[in-house]
C-alpha positions as CSV (number, residue, x, y, z in Angstrom):
1,M,15.9,3.6,-21.5
2,V,13.7,3.7,-18.3
3,E,13.2,6.4,-16.6
4,K,14.8,8.3,-13.4
5,N,11.5,8.1,-11.4
6,L,10.2,5.0,-12.5
7,P,10.5,2.2,-9.5
8,T,12.7,-0.5,-9.8
9,F,11.3,-4.0,-9.8
10,R,13.4,-7.1,-8.0
11,L,12.5,-10.5,-7.6
12,V,14.1,-12.1,-4.6
13,D,14.2,-15.7,-3.0
14,E,12.2,-14.9,0.3
15,S,14.4,-17.4,2.5
16,S,17.8,-16.8,1.0
17,R,17.2,-13.2,0.3
18,E,18.9,-14.2,-3.0
19,V,18.2,-11.8,-6.0
20,L,16.9,-13.8,-8.8
21,G,16.0,-11.0,-11.0
22,L,15.5,-7.2,-11.9
23,A,13.1,-5.8,-14.0
24,G,13.1,-2.0,-15.3
25,D,9.4,-2.2,-15.4
26,I,6.7,-4.7,-15.3
27,S,3.7,-5.8,-17.0
28,G,0.3,-7.7,-16.3
29,F,0.8,-7.5,-12.2
30,F,-1.3,-4.6,-11.7
31,V,-4.4,-5.8,-13.2
32,A,-7.8,-5.6,-12.0
33,G,-9.6,-8.9,-10.2
34,E,-8.8,-10.6,-7.1
35,G,-5.2,-11.0,-7.1
36,G,-4.9,-14.2,-8.5
37,P,-2.5,-16.1,-11.2
38,G,-1.1,-14.4,-14.4
39,I,1.6,-13.7,-16.7
40,V,3.8,-11.1,-16.2
41,T,6.3,-9.4,-18.4
42,L,9.5,-8.0,-16.5
43,V,10.8,-5.0,-19.4
44,G,14.2,-4.9,-18.9
45,A,15.1,-8.1,-16.9
46,N,18.7,-8.8,-16.0
47,Q,20.0,-11.6,-13.4
48,I,18.3,-13.9,-14.4
49,E,19.4,-17.1,-14.4
50,P,17.9,-18.9,-18.0
51,S,17.9,-22.5,-16.3
52,R,15.9,-22.1,-13.9
53,R,13.1,-23.2,-14.8
54,K,10.7,-22.3,-11.7
55,W,11.4,-20.2,-8.2
56,D,9.7,-21.0,-4.8
57,D,9.1,-18.6,-1.8
58,V,9.9,-15.5,-4.3
59,E,9.0,-11.9,-3.6
60,L,8.6,-9.1,-5.6
61,E,10.3,-5.6,-4.3
62,V,9.7,-2.4,-5.6
63,L,12.5,0.0,-5.4
64,N,12.6,3.6,-5.4
65,F,15.2,5.9,-8.0
66,Q,17.7,5.1,-5.0
67,R,17.4,1.4,-5.1
68,R,16.0,1.4,-1.8
69,M,13.2,-1.3,-1.0
70,I,9.7,0.3,-0.7
71,G,7.0,-2.3,-1.2
72,A,7.1,-5.9,-1.3
73,Y,4.7,-8.7,-2.5
74,Y,4.5,-12.1,-2.1
75,V,4.3,-13.9,-5.0
76,G,5.1,-17.5,-4.2
77,R,5.7,-19.8,-7.2
78,V,7.1,-17.8,-10.1
79,A,7.8,-19.9,-13.7
80,P,9.2,-18.8,-17.0
81,D,6.1,-18.9,-19.6
82,G,9.0,-19.9,-22.4
83,P,12.2,-20.5,-23.1
84,T,14.8,-18.1,-21.2
85,A,17.4,-17.7,-23.4
86,S,19.2,-14.7,-21.8
87,C,20.0,-13.1,-18.6
88,D,19.4,-9.9,-20.0
89,V,16.4,-9.6,-22.1
90,D,14.0,-6.5,-23.3
91,E,10.8,-8.7,-22.2
92,L,10.9,-11.7,-20.1
93,R,7.5,-13.6,-19.7
94,L,6.9,-15.1,-16.0
95,R,3.9,-17.0,-14.6
96,F,3.0,-15.4,-11.7
97,N,1.2,-17.2,-8.8
98,V,-0.4,-13.9,-7.5
99,T,-0.7,-10.3,-9.0
100,C,-2.4,-7.1,-7.4
101,E,-5.8,-6.5,-7.8
102,Y,-5.0,-2.6,-8.0
103,P,-4.4,-1.0,-11.4
104,E,-3.9,2.0,-10.7
105,A,-1.2,0.9,-7.7
106,K,2.0,0.8,-10.5
107,E,1.3,4.7,-11.1
108,I,0.9,5.4,-7.0
109,W,4.5,3.5,-6.9
110,R,6.1,5.6,-9.2
111,H,5.0,8.6,-7.8
112,W,6.8,7.3,-4.5
113,A,9.4,6.2,-5.7
114,S,10.3,9.5,-7.0
115,G,11.5,11.0,-4.0
116,Q,9.3,13.7,-3.5
117,E,8.4,14.0,0.0
118,L,4.4,13.0,1.0
119,E,2.8,16.1,1.6
120,M,-0.2,15.8,3.9
121,G,-4.0,15.2,2.1
122,E,-1.9,14.0,-1.3
123,W,-4.2,11.8,-2.0
124,R,-6.6,13.8,-2.3
125,R,-5.1,14.9,-5.4
126,W,-5.9,11.7,-7.3
127,P,-9.2,10.5,-8.3
128,S,-11.3,9.4,-5.9
129,S,-12.0,6.1,-7.5
130,Q,-8.2,5.3,-6.9
131,Y,-8.3,6.1,-3.2
132,G,-8.5,2.1,-2.6
133,A,-4.9,1.7,-4.7
134,W,-3.8,4.6,-2.7
135,L,-4.6,3.1,0.9
136,H,-3.3,-0.4,-0.6
137,V,0.2,1.5,-1.3
138,V,0.0,3.4,2.0
139,Q,-0.5,-0.2,3.7
140,N,2.1,-2.2,1.6
141,A,4.9,0.8,2.2
142,W,3.8,0.8,6.0
143,F,4.6,-3.0,6.8
144,S,7.4,-3.1,4.1
145,S,9.5,0.0,6.0
146,G,9.6,-2.4,9.1
147,K,6.7,-0.4,11.2
148,A,4.3,-2.0,13.2
149,A,0.2,-1.4,13.5
150,A,0.5,0.8,15.7
151,R,0.9,4.8,16.6
152,Y,3.9,6.6,15.7
153,G,2.5,9.8,16.1
154,T,3.6,12.6,18.4
155,S,0.7,14.4,19.2
156,G,-2.2,13.2,20.8
157,S,-4.9,15.0,19.3
158,V,-6.3,14.0,16.2
159,L,-8.6,16.2,13.0
160,L,-10.5,14.3,11.1
161,D,-12.2,16.3,7.8
162,G,-15.8,14.0,7.4
163,S,-16.4,16.3,4.0
164,K,-13.3,14.5,2.5
165,M,-14.1,10.9,3.3
166,V,-16.1,10.5,-0.2
167,N,-15.7,6.4,0.5
168,A,-14.3,4.1,2.9
169,A,-10.6,4.4,1.5
170,A,-10.9,8.3,2.0
171,F,-11.7,7.4,5.9
172,Y,-9.0,5.3,6.0
173,C,-6.4,7.4,4.4
174,E,-7.6,10.7,6.5
175,L,-7.0,8.6,9.9
176,G,-3.9,7.8,9.2
177,E,-2.7,11.0,8.0
178,G,-4.3,12.3,10.8
179,V,-2.9,10.0,13.2
180,N,1.0,8.9,11.8
181,G,1.2,12.0,9.2
182,A,1.8,12.0,5.7
183,G,1.7,8.5,3.7
184,G,0.5,7.3,7.7
185,Y,-1.4,3.9,7.8
186,F,-3.8,3.1,10.4
187,G,-6.1,0.6,9.7
188,S,-7.6,-0.1,6.4
189,N,-11.0,-1.9,7.6
190,L,-12.6,-2.1,11.2
191,D,-10.5,-5.2,12.4
192,A,-6.9,-3.4,11.4
193,L,-8.2,-0.1,12.8
194,A,-8.9,-2.0,16.2
195,D,-5.2,-3.7,15.8
196,C,-4.0,-0.6,15.7
197,L,-6.0,0.9,18.3
198,S,-5.0,-1.3,21.0
199,A,-1.2,-1.8,19.7
200,G,-0.9,2.0,20.3
201,P,0.1,3.6,23.8
202,V,-3.2,4.1,26.6
203,D,-1.4,7.4,28.3
204,P,-2.4,10.4,26.3
205,P,-5.6,8.8,24.8
206,L,-6.2,9.5,21.4
207,N,-8.2,12.4,20.8
208,I,-9.8,12.5,17.9
209,Y,-12.0,15.8,16.9
210,W,-14.1,14.8,14.0
211,K,-15.6,17.6,11.7
212,H,-18.4,17.1,9.6
213,V,-19.5,13.8,10.5
214,D,-23.1,14.5,8.9
215,A,-21.3,14.2,5.3
216,A,-19.6,11.4,6.7
217,R,-22.7,9.5,7.4
218,A,-24.3,10.4,4.3
219,A,-21.1,8.7,2.2
220,L,-20.0,6.3,4.4
221,G,-23.5,5.3,5.7
222,G,-24.3,5.5,9.3
223,R,-23.6,1.8,10.1
224,F,-20.2,1.9,8.8
225,V,-19.6,5.0,10.8
226,K,-21.6,4.3,14.0
227,S,-19.2,0.9,14.0
228,V,-15.6,3.3,13.7
229,L,-17.1,5.2,16.4
230,L,-17.4,2.4,18.6
231,T,-14.5,0.5,17.8
232,M,-12.6,3.4,18.5
233,R,-14.5,4.4,21.8
234,E,-13.8,0.9,22.5
235,Y,-9.8,0.9,22.8
236,G,-9.9,4.5,24.5
237,A,-10.0,6.5,21.8
238,V,-12.2,10.3,23.3
239,I,-14.5,11.4,20.5
240,R,-15.3,14.8,19.8
241,T,-17.9,15.0,16.7
242,E,-19.1,18.6,14.9
243,S,-22.2,18.3,12.6
244,G,-22.3,21.7,9.7
């Protein structure tokens, strides 16, 4: 039996929104690599039409415990890897055109699907090697919920702690929460940061107090921090930094 807090995975035709199948679990999709083609196994699959040999323009959706969509991946063409004898099978192997390059994302989706309310700084409880996967889930969930790359927080003041920025993903996690609250997104690279800043309101300006900026420079590199500051100021953010 699938645990209650496991996410459910749903295959959907992107054009018609027809549900092609459901699965209680999935393996082979969240794997290290470049996100290329792979063999994916749907565990506890049902609603799979055995007469269909392939599906085009498929989206893989991540559902929470209430069966609400919280994330989505466009995977393109999907085809069975071998015969499909039944609509309801314990394990169904499919050839996916696209996979996810973050193996840890599956466990993070599991946490997000459980229904527990996200807390500020929750990403810091995970190993720093998994901050990239957390940021990936944040970005995917943000856009899957219909939000845009923009500022949604009601406060114009943002506090950033450079001592928490052990890598670039940590910087964007810290910034996303500072601007848009727990689980918030505000860029995942410099181009995306510029998109978010340019889409935000002009009045009031975004006021950023960045403490321990020297720690951020030590971890991220002076060039990265300089580029971030230039980008923020270019789009009207008012920044005050503090070392030590």
